[in-house]
C-alpha positions as CSV (number, residue, x, y, z in Angstrom):
1,T,87.7,128.8,107.8
2,R,90.4,131.0,109.3
3,R,92.7,128.0,109.8
4,A,92.5,127.1,106.1
5,S,93.0,130.7,105.2
6,D,96.2,130.9,107.3
7,R,97.5,127.8,105.6
8,V,96.9,129.3,102.1
9,S,98.7,132.5,103.2
10,L,101.6,130.5,104.5
11,L,101.9,128.6,101.2
12,H,101.8,131.9,99.2
13,Q,104.7,133.1,101.4
14,I,106.7,130.0,100.5
15,Y,105.9,129.7,96.8
16,D,105.1,133.2,95.5
17,P,108.6,134.5,95.5
18,A,109.7,131.5,93.4
19,F,107.0,132.0,90.9
20,Q,107.1,135.8,91.0
21,F,103.4,136.1,91.3
22,S,101.7,139.4,90.5
23,G,98.4,139.7,92.2
24,T,97.1,136.1,92.3
25,C,98.5,132.6,91.8
26,L,97.0,132.5,88.3
27,Q,98.7,135.7,87.1
28,R,102.2,134.5,86.4
29,Q,104.8,136.4,84.4
30,E,105.5,135.3,80.9
31,N,107.4,132.0,80.6
32,A,106.8,131.3,84.3
33,D,105.1,128.0,83.4
34,K,108.4,126.7,82.2
35,R,109.9,126.9,85.6
36,V,110.2,123.9,87.9
37,I,109.9,124.5,91.7
38,L,111.1,121.5,93.6
39,D,110.0,121.3,97.3
40,T,111.4,118.4,99.2
41,N,110.0,119.4,102.6
42,P,107.9,116.3,103.6
43,H,106.0,118.4,106.1
44,H,104.1,120.0,103.3
45,L,102.5,116.6,102.7
46,I,99.6,117.8,104.8
47,D,99.0,120.6,102.3
48,A,98.9,118.5,99.2
49,G,95.2,119.1,98.7
50,L,95.6,122.9,99.0
51,L,98.6,122.8,96.7
52,T,96.6,121.2,93.9
53,R,94.1,124.1,94.2
54,L,96.9,126.7,94.0
55,F,98.9,124.8,91.4
56,P,96.7,122.6,89.3
57,T,99.6,121.0,87.4
58,A,101.5,120.2,90.6
59,R,103.0,116.7,90.9
60,F,103.7,114.8,94.1
61,V,106.4,112.2,94.5
62,Y,106.2,110.1,97.6
63,M,109.2,108.2,98.7
64,V,108.0,105.0,100.4
65,R,110.1,103.9,103.3
66,H,109.4,101.4,106.1
67,P,107.2,103.2,108.7
68,L,109.5,102.2,111.5
69,D,112.5,103.7,109.7
70,V,110.6,106.9,109.1
71,V,109.5,107.2,112.8
72,L,112.9,106.3,114.1
73,S,114.6,108.8,111.8
74,C,112.3,111.7,112.8
75,F,112.7,110.9,116.4
76,M,116.5,110.7,116.3
77,K,117.1,113.7,114.0
78,H,118.0,117.0,115.6
79,F,115.4,119.4,114.0
80,R,115.0,123.1,114.6
81,L,112.1,123.3,117.0
82,T,108.8,124.3,115.4
83,D,105.1,123.6,116.0
84,L,105.5,120.5,113.9
85,T,108.9,119.2,114.9
86,A,108.0,119.5,118.5
87,N,105.9,116.3,117.9
88,F,109.2,114.5,117.4
89,C,110.4,115.0,120.9
90,S,108.9,111.7,122.0
91,I,108.6,108.5,120.1
92,E,104.8,108.2,120.9
93,R,104.1,111.7,119.5
94,T,106.2,110.9,116.5
95,V,104.1,107.8,115.8
96,E,100.9,109.9,116.2
97,T,102.1,112.5,113.8
98,Y,103.1,109.8,111.2
99,E,99.6,108.3,111.4
100,V,97.9,111.6,110.9
101,M,100.1,112.6,108.0
102,M,99.8,109.2,106.3
103,T,96.0,109.3,106.7
104,L,95.9,112.7,104.9
105,W,98.3,111.4,102.2
106,R,96.2,108.3,101.6
107,T,93.2,110.5,101.0
108,T,95.2,112.6,98.6
109,V,96.3,109.6,96.6
110,Q,92.7,108.4,96.3
111,Q,91.4,111.8,95.1
112,L,94.4,112.7,92.9
113,P,95.8,109.4,91.6
114,H,97.2,110.9,88.4
115,Q,99.2,113.6,90.2
116,C,100.8,111.3,92.7
117,R,103.8,109.0,92.1
118,V,105.2,106.4,94.6
119,V,108.9,105.6,94.6
120,R,110.2,102.9,96.9
121,Y,113.3,103.8,98.8
122,E,114.7,100.3,98.5
123,E,114.4,100.4,94.8
124,L,116.0,103.8,94.5
125,I,119.2,102.8,96.4
126,Q,119.4,99.5,94.5
127,S,118.9,100.9,91.0
128,P,118.9,104.7,91.0
129,E,119.3,105.1,87.3
130,N,116.2,103.1,86.4
131,V,114.1,104.7,89.1
132,L,115.1,108.2,88.1
133,D,114.6,107.5,84.4
134,D,111.1,106.3,85.1
135,L,110.4,109.3,87.3
136,R,111.7,111.7,84.7
137,Q,109.4,110.3,82.1
138,W,106.4,110.6,84.4
139,L,107.2,114.2,85.1
140,G,107.7,114.9,81.4
141,W,111.3,116.1,81.8
142,P,113.7,115.7,78.9
143,N,116.1,112.7,78.9
144,S,119.5,113.2,80.3
145,N,122.7,111.2,80.4
146,D,123.3,112.5,83.9
147,N,121.0,111.3,86.6
148,S,122.9,113.3,89.2
149,T,123.1,110.5,91.7
150,D,126.5,111.6,93.1
151,A,127.5,114.1,95.7
152,Q,129.0,116.6,93.1
153,T,125.6,117.9,92.2
154,T,125.1,119.5,95.6
155,S,128.7,120.2,96.6
156,N,128.3,123.9,95.7
157,S,124.7,124.3,96.8
158,H,123.4,125.7,100.1
159,V,121.3,123.2,102.0
160,G,119.3,124.4,105.0
161,T,117.5,121.3,106.0
162,A,118.2,119.0,108.9
163,S,119.7,116.4,106.5
164,Y,122.3,118.9,105.2
165,D,125.1,116.4,106.1
166,Q,123.5,113.7,104.0
167,V,122.6,115.6,100.9
168,G,126.2,116.0,99.8
169,Q,126.8,112.2,100.0
170,S,126.3,109.7,97.3
171,I,123.3,107.4,97.6
172,Y,124.0,105.0,100.4
173,R,122.2,101.9,102.0
174,S,123.2,102.3,105.7
175,A,119.8,103.8,106.6
176,E,117.8,100.9,105.1
177,G,116.2,98.8,107.8
178,R,117.9,100.7,110.7
179,W,114.9,100.1,112.8
180,R,115.9,96.4,113.2
181,N,118.7,97.5,115.5
182,Y,116.0,98.7,117.9
183,S,113.4,96.0,117.2
184,V,113.0,95.1,120.9
185,Q,112.4,98.7,121.9
186,L,110.1,99.3,119.0
187,A,108.0,96.1,119.4
188,K,104.9,97.9,120.7
189,I,105.2,100.6,118.1
190,Q,105.6,98.0,115.4
191,Q,102.2,96.5,116.4
192,R,100.6,99.9,116.3
193,L,102.0,100.7,112.9
194,A,101.2,97.2,111.5
195,P,98.3,98.5,109.3
196,W,100.6,101.1,107.7
197,I,103.4,98.6,107.3
198,A,101.1,96.3,105.4
199,Y,99.5,99.2,103.4
200,L,103.0,100.1,102.1
201,G,103.8,96.5,101.2
202,Y,106.2,95.6,104.0
203,Q,106.1,92.4,106.1
204,T,104.3,93.1,109.4
205,D,105.8,90.1,111.2
206,E,109.4,90.9,110.3
207,T,111.9,90.9,113.2
208,S,115.6,91.5,113.5
209,T,118.0,88.8,112.6
């Protein structure tokens, strides 16, 4: 369909310059397979299926976080307005977008279980070295004595995402469970997201203390 074709064209615009394609996605320059392209844009989650067709060896790492924290973060973050981020202008639309994207992701995991890896946010901030070592082994990357968990690794890098002010910080715990501060306001949304909260292994009856 035209819509699918448009999505493929968009993905080529994003990834082709990095891979220096010549003609088609399979005609890479010599040694291009040794390159690693890291895309941390969670919005491309909806394109996971297409990406596996364009890049058969692609791997997907999904950072599991409490659904209420995800929804709250998207709603409160000041994004540059696009067709997708416009959905975050209201909490209701944010929840709807989360449900759609998670449904697509669950299908992807079921169809491509060996190309998807789940990392729990709480485990990462508690034991980053162990989590990153395990992830590196799964990706087939060489061992390193430097897991790059501090802010120095990005101090000299340009970051153009909405979380630019957080990327330069060390791993912190202040964002964990932030939704509890708004548990009363999020009560109805918590009920709606209960299936996803349970699916991701969180307690569905948890309340603020």
